[in-house]
N, C-alpha and C positions, 0 to 999 in steps of 0.2 A: 330286641332287634337283631336280625341275622346279618352278620357282616360277610360280604362276598370277598373272597381272596383269589388273587391271580398269582400263579406260580411262574417265576422266570428262572428256568434252569431245569435240567432233567438228569443231572449227574448224581454222584453219591450223596451230596448234602441234601438235595431235595428228595431223592428216592429213599434213602435210609434213615435220615434224621428228622426231617420236617414233615413230610407227607404222612407217615404213620401216626404222628402226633396230631396233626391238624384234622385227620380223618375221624378222630375220636373226641374232639372238643365240641361241646354244645355251643350253639350260637355262631358257628362257622359254616360257610358254604364254599366249597372249592369250585370256582366258576370257570377257570381257564388255565391252561398251561402252555408255556413256550419252551421249546427245546430244539437243540441241534445235535445230532440228526433228528429229523422230525419223527422218525420211527420210535426213538426212545421216548419222546413225549407222548406219542400215541399209546405205547404200552403202559405208561404210568396213568394216562387218562382212563384206560380200561380198568386198571387195577384199583384206582381210587374214585371211579365214577365221576370224572371231571368232564363236563359236557363240551367244552370248547378246546380245541388243540390248534396251535398255530406255530409257524416258523418265523413270525414277525412279532418281536417283543413289544413294539410300539402299539400294536393293535390292542394289547392288554392294558397298557398304561393309559391309552386314550379311550378306553371303555368306561363311560360314565357310571355304569352300574357297579363297578368294582371299587371297593373301599380300601383294601389293603393289598400291597404286593410284597411277596417274598422274592428277594433278589439273591439267587443261589447260582449265579453264572460265574464263569472264570474271573479271577481277581482283576485282570487287566480291563474288564468291562464295567467294573463296579461304579466308577465315578460317572461315566456317561449315562448309564441306565438310571442310577439313583437321582441324578440331577433332573432327568426327564420326568421321573416319577414325582419328584417334589414339585416341579412346575405344574404337573397335572393334578396336584392336590391330593395325592395318595399318601396314606400312612405306609411306612416302609420298615420291614424287617430285612436287614442287610447282613448277609453272611460276612464273617471276618475273613481277611483284614478289611478295614474300611476302604482303603485304596492301596496303591503301591508306593506313593510318596507322601511325605508329610504335607507338602504344599497342596496336593490334591485333596488330602483329607481335611485340611483347614478350610479350603474352599467349599467342600461339601458341607462342613459344619455351618459355615456362613449361609449357605443356601437353605439349610434346614432351619436355622434361626429366623430367617426372613420369610420362610414359606408357610409358617403356621400349621405344620403337620407334625406327626410323630415319626421319629427316626431312631431305631434301636439297632445296634450292631451286636450280632449274636456271639458274644464272648461267653461261652457256656459254662466255664468254671465258676462264674459268679452265681450259678444256679445248681451246680453239681452238689448233691446233698452232703456227701462226705467232706468235700472241700469247704462248703459253707459251714458245716459243723466245726471243722478244724479251725476256720477263721474265727468263729464265735469263741472258741476256747482260747485262742491266741489273744484276741482282743480283750477277753476277760482276765488276762494275766495268768492263765493256768500254767504256761511254761516259763513264766517270768519275763524278763526282758529278752527279746529275740537276739541271738548272736550269730548263728551259722545256719544257713538255709541251703537245701539242695532240691533241685527240680529236674527230673529227667522226662523226656518224651521221645520214644524210640519206635521206629517203624521201618518196614521195607519201603522202597521208592514207589510213589503213586504213578510215575510215568507220565505220559501224554504231555500237556502243556506245562506241567510242573517241572519238566526237565530244563526249562529255560529261565534263567534268573530274571530277565526283563519281563517275563509274563507272570511268574509266581512270586518273585522275591526270595526264593530259596526256602529252606526249611525253617529258618528263624522267623521269617515273615508269615509263612503259611501255617506252620504247625506250632512251633514253640511260642508264638505270640499268645497262646492260651495261658501258658505259665507266666509269661512276662506281665500280662494284664493282671493276673491273680496276685503276683508278688507285689506289684505296684499298689494294687488295691489294699493289700493286707499290711505291707511294711512301709509304704510311702515312696517318696521320690528317690531317684538314683542319680548319683553325682559322677560316677566313673564306671566305665565298661571296658573290659579287656577280653578279647576272644581270639582263639585260633580255630581254624577249620579250613574247609575247601571242598573239592569234588572228589569223593571217594567211591561212589557207586558207578558202575558201568551204565546205569540208566540215565545219569545226568549228562546233559550236553554242556550247559553253562551254569546251572544252578548250584549254589553252595548247599551240599546235602548232609553235612555233618559239622557241628561246631561244639566247642567247650568254652564257656564264658564265665568270667567272674564279674559280679555286680557289687558295687559298694553303694550302700544306701545313705541317705542324708543322716539317718539316725545312728550310723556306725555299724549296722549289721552288714554281713557279707553273704552273698549267695553264689553257689556254683550251679550253673544251668547248662544242661546238655540236651541237644536236639539232633536227631539223626533220621535220615531216609536211607542210610547205607546198610541197614540190617539185611540179613538174608531173606529171600522171598517167603520162606515159611516161618519167619520169626514173628511171634505174637506182638501185636501192638501193646506197648508197655509204657505206663506212666508211674511216676513216683514223686512224692513231695515229702520233705522232712524239714522240721525246724527244731533247732536246739537252742534253749534259752537258759537263763540263770536258775530256773526251777526244774527243768527237765527237758524231755524230747518228745516230739509227736511226729507220727509218720502216716502217710496215706499212699496206697498204691492200688492199681486196677487188677492185681493178681490175687487179691485177698477178699473177694466178695464184698467189695465196697465198705470195708471196715476201717475205722480210725483206731490206731493204737497209740497210747500215750504212756510215757514213763515219767512220772512226776513225784517228787518228794519220796523217792524210794518205793513208790507203789506203781502197779501196772493197771491201766484202765483199757477197756475195750468197748468201743461204741458201735452198736449193731448197725447192719445195713438199713438203708431207707429205700422205699419202693418206687417213688415217683422220680423219673429221670429228669436230667437237666433240660432236655429239649422240650418236654412238656411244661416244666416250670418256667422256662424263659418265655414261652408263648403265653402262658397264663399271666405273667408279669406284664408283657406287652399289651395284652388285651385289657388288663386292668387299667393301664395307662390310657388306652383308646376309649374305653367305656366309662371309666370312673375318674380319670385324671390323676391316678396314683402313679407317680414316676417310678420306673424300675431302678435297680441299684447300679445302673450304668448310664452315663451320658455319652453322646457322640464324641465329645472331646477326649474322654477316657480312651476310646479306641484309637484316636490319633496319638496319644501318648504311649500306648502300647506299641504302636507301629514305630514310633520314634526310637524306642528301646531296641526293637528288632533290627531296625536299620543301623543303629549304633553298633550292634554286633557285626553286621556285615561290613561296616566301615572299618571297624577295628581289625577284622580279618584282612581286608584288602590293603590297609595301610600299615599294618603291623605295629599298632601303637594303642595306648590307652585313649579312649574317646569320652568326652563329656557329652551326654545326650543333647545338651543345648546347641551343640554344633550342627546337629542334623536338622536342616530346614525343609 
């Protein structure tokens, strides 16, 4: 059976991450696209052979022939659009973050649970091959008991609506939420967060565009997490993950051809690159859920908890104190 997909959004996520993948997956038909400005959606429709173009997202959600919708619109629209899609009985792939507030995220999860549909939030590090391989090695005890963790995600400023905290949530909510979700998935719950940061890029109006945070996990491990939109315009997008444990250290970064490096028991290991990217793998996981009932390795409530951690960072910065994530409602 061919599943018809409606695309909501014509920005970077839809254009560069999702559509190139969807266009090469068997059993998928790209049926319609919504975007503002309309001209952007029209260009994508031509590029990916999408027959219907509209500036009314509801016309896609209310189209009974469409099975799945991708919601890759600005964050501040996520809840309203996703709720409408759930009411219309569509299965939903929703770009991260799930919403801008924990309350809205929890309400969306309740709507999903009552709606009888599939809702997956695109936290792609759960599918990034080298991050997945690193987690497998960690969970297998290769580095021993995790003690000290570092995660960086650094970029120039994306501009546009990301400049405003009330629309994007700042760099912690929009970008570093990837690392926060991965750390929680791998190392468990966080009991304390302390962060410093603020507005450091001339591109920002009100958004917190750089932070440095310390997370203390329930199991006693500590993590240093840094996120930035304050890098120079020509700075390459840079990510780094490192875990040091009682048996050794492991590191992953996006500047080393997707290679995992490990230093364990006085030996050096190098795990080679893998060819299928995270965006392809997350869609395959979602489609296996839709077609075969096989749940993916992320639930909607996981996306809410990642958001809670990101908002804990913002709260710590704004209030100048240590925050227990349970405070963030």
